C-alpha positions as YAML, in Angstrom:
chain: A
units: angstrom
residues:
- id: 1
  name: MET
  ca: [-27.13, -33.57, 41.89]
- id: 2
  name: PRO
  ca: [-26.35, -29.94, 40.82]
- id: 3
  name: SER
  ca: [-28.19, -28.53, 37.86]
- id: 4
  name: LEU
  ca: [-26.31, -27.69, 34.64]
- id: 5
  name: ILE
  ca: [-26.61, -23.88, 35.52]
- id: 6
  name: GLU
  ca: [-24.96, -24.52, 38.89]
- id: 7
  name: PHE
  ca: [-22.25, -26.62, 37.35]
- id: 8
  name: LEU
  ca: [-21.42, -23.96, 34.71]
- id: 9
  name: SER
  ca: [-21.27, -21.22, 37.33]
- id: 10
  name: HIS
  ca: [-18.46, -23.12, 38.99]
- id: 11
  name: VAL
  ca: [-16.26, -23.75, 35.95]
- id: 12
  name: GLY
  ca: [-12.90, -22.27, 36.44]
- id: 13
  name: HIS
  ca: [-13.34, -21.45, 40.11]
- id: 14
  name: PRO
  ca: [-12.36, -23.31, 43.27]
- id: 15
  name: HIS
  ca: [-15.12, -25.49, 44.56]
- id: 16
  name: ARG
  ca: [-15.62, -26.45, 48.17]
- id: 17
  name: GLY
  ca: [-12.01, -25.72, 49.37]
- id: 18
  name: ARG
  ca: [-10.37, -27.57, 46.52]
- id: 19
  name: HIS
  ca: [-8.34, -25.49, 44.10]
- id: 20
  name: TRP
  ca: [-8.08, -26.48, 40.41]
- id: 21
  name: HIS
  ca: [-7.19, -24.75, 37.23]
- id: 22
  name: ASP
  ca: [-9.23, -24.66, 34.07]
- id: 23
  name: PRO
  ca: [-6.90, -26.13, 31.43]
- id: 24
  name: TYR
  ca: [-8.63, -24.31, 28.77]
- id: 25
  name: VAL
  ca: [-7.48, -20.83, 29.61]
- id: 26
  name: PRO
  ca: [-6.46, -18.59, 26.58]
- id: 27
  name: ALA
  ca: [-2.85, -17.50, 26.15]
- id: 28
  name: ARG
  ca: [-1.59, -14.46, 27.90]
- id: 29
  name: ARG
  ca: [-1.79, -11.33, 25.70]
- id: 30
  name: ILE
  ca: [1.19, -10.33, 23.75]
- id: 31
  name: HIS
  ca: [2.61, -7.08, 25.19]
- id: 32
  name: ASP
  ca: [5.61, -6.22, 23.10]
- id: 33
  name: LEU
  ca: [4.35, -5.76, 19.55]
- id: 34
  name: ALA
  ca: [6.83, -3.52, 18.08]
- id: 35
  name: PHE
  ca: [8.13, -2.30, 14.66]
- id: 36
  name: ARG
  ca: [11.43, -3.63, 13.61]
- id: 37
  name: LYS
  ca: [11.65, -1.08, 10.76]
- id: 38
  name: VAL
  ca: [9.55, 1.03, 8.55]
- id: 39
  name: THR
  ca: [11.03, 1.48, 5.20]
- id: 40
  name: VAL
  ca: [10.01, 3.71, 2.24]
- id: 41
  name: ILE
  ca: [11.89, 2.69, -0.92]
- id: 42
  name: PRO
  ca: [11.59, 3.91, -4.59]
- id: 43
  name: HIS
  ca: [9.47, 1.59, -6.65]
- id: 44
  name: PRO
  ca: [11.04, 0.44, -9.88]
- id: 45
  name: SER
  ca: [8.28, 2.02, -11.94]
- id: 46
  name: PRO
  ca: [8.24, 4.50, -14.78]
- id: 47
  name: GLN
  ca: [5.86, 6.65, -12.81]
- id: 48
  name: ILE
  ca: [7.62, 9.53, -11.06]
- id: 49
  name: GLY
  ca: [7.12, 9.64, -7.34]
- id: 50
  name: ALA
  ca: [5.76, 6.01, -7.01]
- id: 51
  name: LEU
  ca: [6.85, 4.56, -3.69]
- id: 52
  name: THR
  ca: [6.63, 1.18, -2.16]
- id: 53
  name: VAL
  ca: [6.11, 1.21, 1.60]
- id: 54
  name: ASN
  ca: [6.68, -1.79, 3.99]
- id: 55
  name: VAL
  ca: [5.98, -2.00, 7.67]
- id: 56
  name: THR
  ca: [8.00, -4.69, 9.49]
- id: 57
  name: GLY
  ca: [7.70, -5.56, 13.13]
- id: 58
  name: THR
  ca: [8.30, -8.24, 15.77]
- id: 59
  name: PHE
  ca: [6.64, -9.65, 18.85]
- id: 60
  name: THR
  ca: [7.57, -12.30, 21.49]
- id: 61
  name: GLN
  ca: [5.16, -15.22, 21.39]
- id: 62
  name: PRO
  ca: [3.58, -16.04, 24.81]
- id: 63
  name: ASN
  ca: [4.89, -19.03, 26.85]
- id: 64
  name: ALA
  ca: [2.02, -19.18, 29.42]
- id: 65
  name: ARG
  ca: [-1.72, -19.11, 29.52]
- id: 66
  name: LYS
  ca: [-3.71, -16.39, 31.48]
- id: 67
  name: SER
  ca: [-3.91, -18.68, 34.53]
- id: 68
  name: GLY
  ca: [-0.23, -18.89, 34.57]
- id: 69
  name: ALA
  ca: [0.01, -22.49, 33.21]
- id: 70
  name: PRO
  ca: [2.72, -23.08, 30.74]
- id: 71
  name: LEU
  ca: [2.04, -22.71, 26.94]
- id: 72
  name: ALA
  ca: [4.24, -24.69, 24.65]
- id: 73
  name: VAL
  ca: [4.97, -23.41, 21.16]
- id: 74
  name: THR
  ca: [3.30, -26.70, 19.96]
- id: 75
  name: ASP
  ca: [0.08, -25.58, 21.72]
- id: 76
  name: ILE
  ca: [-0.12, -22.42, 19.48]
- id: 77
  name: ASP
  ca: [-2.04, -22.86, 16.33]
- id: 78
  name: HIS
  ca: [-1.34, -19.37, 14.81]
- id: 79
  name: PHE
  ca: [-1.29, -15.64, 15.31]
- id: 80
  name: SER
  ca: [-3.74, -13.21, 13.80]
- id: 81
  name: LEU
  ca: [-2.11, -9.90, 12.69]
- id: 82
  name: ARG
  ca: [-4.69, -7.14, 12.32]
- id: 83
  name: ARG
  ca: [-4.35, -3.72, 10.86]
- id: 84
  name: ASN
  ca: [-7.10, -1.23, 11.88]
- id: 85
  name: GLY
  ca: [-9.22, -4.14, 13.11]
- id: 86
  name: THR
  ca: [-9.05, -6.26, 10.03]
- id: 87
  name: GLU
  ca: [-6.94, -9.45, 9.82]
- id: 88
  name: ILE
  ca: [-4.29, -9.01, 7.19]
- id: 89
  name: GLN
  ca: [-2.00, -12.03, 8.01]
- id: 90
  name: VAL
  ca: [-2.07, -15.40, 9.72]
- id: 91
  name: LEU
  ca: [1.39, -16.07, 11.21]
- id: 92
  name: ALA
  ca: [2.94, -19.38, 12.22]
- id: 93
  name: PRO
  ca: [4.56, -19.76, 15.63]
- id: 94
  name: ASN
  ca: [8.32, -19.59, 15.60]
- id: 95
  name: THR
  ca: [9.69, -23.07, 16.54]
- id: 96
  name: THR
  ca: [13.37, -21.80, 16.67]
- id: 97
  name: GLY
  ca: [13.06, -18.82, 18.99]
- id: 98
  name: PRO
  ca: [10.65, -16.57, 20.92]
- id: 99
  name: GLN
  ca: [10.50, -13.72, 18.35]
- id: 100
  name: VAL
  ca: [7.95, -13.70, 15.49]
- id: 101
  name: THR
  ca: [8.71, -11.26, 12.57]
- id: 102
  name: TRP
  ca: [5.98, -9.83, 10.36]
- id: 103
  name: THR
  ca: [5.80, -7.62, 7.33]
- id: 104
  name: ASP
  ca: [2.90, -5.61, 5.92]
- id: 105
  name: SER
  ca: [3.68, -4.86, 2.33]
- id: 106
  name: THR
  ca: [0.36, -3.03, 1.72]
- id: 107
  name: PRO
  ca: [-0.03, -0.50, 4.53]
- id: 108
  name: LEU
  ca: [-2.75, 2.18, 4.12]
- id: 109
  name: THR
  ca: [-2.01, 5.92, 3.76]
- id: 110
  name: GLY
  ca: [-2.63, 7.61, 7.18]
- id: 111
  name: THR
  ca: [-2.37, 6.10, 10.54]
- id: 112
  name: ASP
  ca: [-2.32, 2.34, 10.77]
- id: 113
  name: THR
  ca: [-2.74, 0.49, 14.09]
- id: 114
  name: TYR
  ca: [-1.54, -3.06, 14.40]
- id: 115
  name: GLU
  ca: [-2.46, -5.69, 16.94]
- id: 116
  name: VAL
  ca: [-2.02, -9.37, 17.25]
- id: 117
  name: PHE
  ca: [-3.91, -12.26, 18.85]
- id: 118
  name: THR
  ca: [-2.70, -15.65, 19.74]
- id: 119
  name: ILE
  ca: [-5.00, -18.63, 18.72]
- id: 120
  name: THR
  ca: [-4.20, -21.86, 20.50]
- id: 121
  name: LYS
  ca: [-4.86, -25.35, 19.14]
- id: 122
  name: ASP
  ca: [-7.72, -25.84, 21.58]
- id: 123
  name: GLY
  ca: [-9.47, -22.97, 19.96]
- id: 124
  name: PHE
  ca: [-9.03, -20.19, 22.43]
- id: 125
  name: ILE
  ca: [-8.18, -16.58, 21.43]
- id: 126
  name: SER
  ca: [-6.01, -14.39, 23.62]
- id: 127
  name: ASP
  ca: [-6.72, -10.76, 24.46]
- id: 128
  name: ALA
  ca: [-5.38, -8.24, 21.99]
- id: 129
  name: SER
  ca: [-1.79, -7.31, 22.13]
- id: 130
  name: ASN
  ca: [-0.62, -3.71, 22.71]
- id: 131
  name: ASP
  ca: [-1.18, -1.38, 19.73]
- id: 132
  name: ALA
  ca: [1.68, -0.60, 17.45]
- id: 133
  name: VAL
  ca: [0.88, 2.61, 15.46]
- id: 134
  name: VAL
  ca: [2.54, 3.82, 12.35]
- id: 135
  name: ALA
  ca: [1.80, 6.94, 10.17]
- id: 136
  name: VAL
  ca: [2.20, 6.35, 6.53]
- id: 137
  name: ALA
  ca: [2.60, 9.54, 4.63]
- id: 138
  name: ALA
  ca: [0.98, 10.19, 1.29]
- id: 139
  name: ALA
  ca: [3.19, 10.61, -1.78]
- id: 140
  name: ASP
  ca: [4.88, 13.99, -1.72]
- id: 141
  name: PRO
  ca: [4.79, 15.26, -5.33]
- id: 142
  name: ALA
  ca: [6.13, 18.63, -6.49]
- id: 143
  name: THR
  ca: [3.97, 21.68, -5.92]
- id: 144
  name: ALA
  ca: [1.56, 22.69, -8.65]
- id: 145
  name: ILE
  ca: [2.77, 24.96, -11.37]
- id: 146
  name: THR
  ca: [0.91, 28.36, -10.98]
- id: 147
  name: ASP
  ca: [2.30, 30.44, -13.92]
- id: 148
  name: LEU
  ca: [1.28, 28.38, -17.00]
- id: 149
  name: MET
  ca: [0.37, 30.75, -19.84]
- id: 150
  name: ALA
  ca: [-0.90, 30.29, -23.39]
- id: 151
  name: THR
  ca: [-1.10, 32.58, -26.32]
- id: 152
  name: LEU
  ca: [-3.14, 32.10, -29.51]
- id: 153
  name: ASN
  ca: [-0.97, 32.93, -32.53]
- id: 154
  name: THR
  ca: [-2.67, 33.77, -35.87]
- id: 155
  name: PRO
  ca: [-0.71, 33.73, -39.11]
...
């Protein structure tokens, strides 16, 4: 009888000429994370120059595991959308089509890098998707006034 270490060393590999697949292989990585649109719109605020920025994107949910075995939409628990390495949203799989749409309504000023992971119902996490990068400019106020003058007037 093989030891536990010998058994574990053969998990997921062909054994003695027989070929079998480990059914618990994570989903393939998403490779088409993309922006659908990046919008900068005036914010309905009394502050001059206040802007609201939204980043909207899409990706195609995977339909196979890393091994090539099929992956049904019902096998996907959720997607983890991350900005700069931090999860910002948990997205449900799309049951009506292959595209998943996402919106980040609180992007950071500067360069934001987005990636998404697939989490299957059996608890496996896919490799990271490709990176989608967007530069969010800071507000662009007017230049500073440089000719301000004051005079003291006495009666």
